[in-house]
C-alpha positions as CSV (number, residue, x, y, z in Angstrom):
1,X,92.2,-10.1,-30.1
2,X,92.6,-10.7,-34.1
3,X,96.7,-10.2,-33.6
4,X,96.5,-13.6,-31.8
5,X,96.6,-15.4,-35.3
6,X,100.1,-13.8,-35.7
7,X,101.3,-15.9,-32.7
8,X,101.9,-19.1,-34.9
9,X,104.5,-20.5,-32.6
10,X,102.4,-20.1,-29.4
11,X,102.4,-23.5,-27.5
12,X,100.4,-22.6,-24.5
13,X,97.1,-20.8,-24.1
14,X,95.5,-19.9,-20.7
15,X,92.1,-18.2,-20.5
16,X,91.2,-19.1,-17.0
17,X,88.5,-17.4,-15.0
18,X,87.1,-15.5,-18.1
19,X,83.7,-14.7,-18.9
20,X,83.8,-16.6,-22.4
21,X,80.8,-18.0,-23.7
22,X,82.2,-19.0,-26.9
23,X,85.8,-19.6,-28.2
24,X,87.0,-16.9,-30.6
25,X,87.4,-18.7,-34.3
26,X,91.0,-17.2,-34.6
27,X,91.9,-19.8,-31.8
28,X,91.7,-22.7,-34.4
29,X,94.2,-21.0,-36.5
30,X,97.0,-21.5,-33.9
31,X,98.0,-25.1,-35.0
32,X,100.9,-25.2,-33.0
33,X,99.3,-25.1,-29.5
34,X,99.8,-27.8,-27.0
35,X,98.1,-26.7,-24.3
36,X,94.9,-24.8,-23.5
37,X,93.2,-24.2,-20.3
38,X,89.7,-22.6,-20.4
39,X,88.8,-23.4,-16.8
40,X,86.1,-21.5,-15.0
41,X,84.6,-19.5,-18.2
42,X,81.0,-19.7,-19.3
43,X,81.5,-21.8,-22.3
44,X,78.3,-23.3,-23.5
45,X,79.8,-25.4,-26.5
46,X,82.7,-26.1,-28.3
47,X,83.1,-25.7,-31.9
48,X,83.8,-28.9,-34.2
49,X,86.8,-26.9,-35.3
50,X,88.5,-28.0,-32.2
51,X,89.5,-30.9,-34.4
52,X,92.0,-28.7,-36.3
53,X,94.3,-28.1,-33.2
54,X,96.0,-31.7,-33.7
55,X,99.2,-30.8,-31.8
56,X,97.2,-30.4,-28.4
57,X,98.2,-32.6,-25.6
58,X,96.5,-30.9,-22.8
59,X,92.9,-29.6,-23.0
60,X,91.3,-28.0,-19.6
61,X,87.7,-27.2,-20.0
62,X,86.7,-27.8,-16.5
63,X,84.1,-25.6,-14.7
64,X,82.2,-24.5,-17.6
65,X,78.4,-24.8,-18.7
66,X,79.1,-27.5,-21.5
67,X,76.7,-29.9,-22.2
68,X,78.3,-31.9,-25.2
69,X,81.4,-32.2,-26.9
70,X,82.0,-32.4,-30.6
71,X,82.9,-36.0,-31.9
72,X,85.6,-33.9,-33.9
73,X,87.6,-33.6,-30.7
74,X,88.8,-37.2,-31.4
75,X,90.9,-35.8,-34.1
76,X,93.0,-34.8,-31.5
77,X,95.2,-37.7,-31.5
78,X,98.1,-36.4,-29.6
79,X,95.7,-35.6,-26.6
80,X,97.1,-37.0,-23.4
81,X,94.8,-35.1,-20.5
82,X,91.4,-34.0,-21.2
83,X,89.5,-32.2,-18.2
84,X,85.7,-31.9,-18.7
85,X,84.9,-32.0,-15.0
86,X,82.3,-29.9,-13.3
87,X,80.3,-29.3,-16.7
88,X,77.0,-30.6,-17.6
89,X,78.2,-33.0,-20.3
90,X,75.5,-35.8,-20.5
91,X,77.2,-38.4,-22.9
92,X,80.6,-38.7,-24.7
93,X,80.9,-39.5,-28.2
94,X,82.1,-43.0,-28.7
95,X,84.8,-41.7,-30.8
96,X,86.4,-40.1,-27.9
97,X,86.3,-43.1,-26.0
98,X,88.6,-44.5,-28.7
99,X,91.5,-41.9,-28.3
100,X,94.5,-44.3,-27.7
101,X,96.8,-41.6,-26.3
102,X,94.6,-40.3,-23.7
103,X,96.1,-41.0,-20.5
104,X,94.1,-38.5,-18.2
105,X,90.5,-38.2,-18.5
106,X,88.3,-36.4,-16.0
């Protein structure tokens, strides 16, 4: 919902088991988010705007229909856990493999 952008101090966001095919653009305005879980949706792609969420520490995109991920995800320098399991991702941009704080990658 549009009102979500008013939640500027929101730290965690869970949209599990939905039917989302695309992330709403207003999510990328919630720059204080630290955890996002979008498991078991129907996401086909992730916007390069994901790079604006620089406070993210955990990002769960498991069980979607992702085929690629944007290199802008490498801007998430605080990211500790990234779960891309059970998707159709064929290659990972080299920028992401250089993320030094990433501790768990699935």
